[in-house]
C-alpha positions, 0 to 999 in steps of 0.5 A: 914253809909252815915253821916260818908261818908259825913263827910269824903268828907267834910274834904277832900273838906276843907283840899285838897284846903289848902294843894294845896294852901300851895304847890303853895304859891307865894313869892315876892323876893326883893333885898336890896342893903344897908342891903345886903339881900333879903326879902321874902314877902308872897303875900297873907299877904303882910308881910316879912316872911324871910330875906336871908342874902347875905353879899354883896350889892344885885343887882337883884333877878331872878327866874329860868324858872321852878321855882325850884330855884332863883338867886341873883346877888351881888356886893362886897363892895370895900370900894370905896369913890364913893360907892359900885356900882363902884366895879369890882367884885361880885357873883351869888348865887342860892337858892332852891325856896322851902327851901330858902337854898343856892345851889351854889355860884360863884365869877365873874370878873366885876360888875354883874348887872341885871340878 
């Protein structure tokens, strides 16, 4: 009976850290103004694992204090000959940090920069 207990303990020791590591995975979020998206990079592998399409020129990404959400600020493309940075409006979007699903979005007057 002792070998069975030892195997169960070994499986728990091997599997428990993996489950904990999956739950606490760290992501690096990078805004890309020209491609109008946010790239999600796995910091362990240093590879892009997802692109989140925003549809406008992204300016900044910031996590919430509790880590449950992150916010993306984007500027609307006004087709100005001087570039998108001269736009007079934009939006702020909130996303769930676990699923990367959008939570809400709101339009803003003025150029939203640097949350």
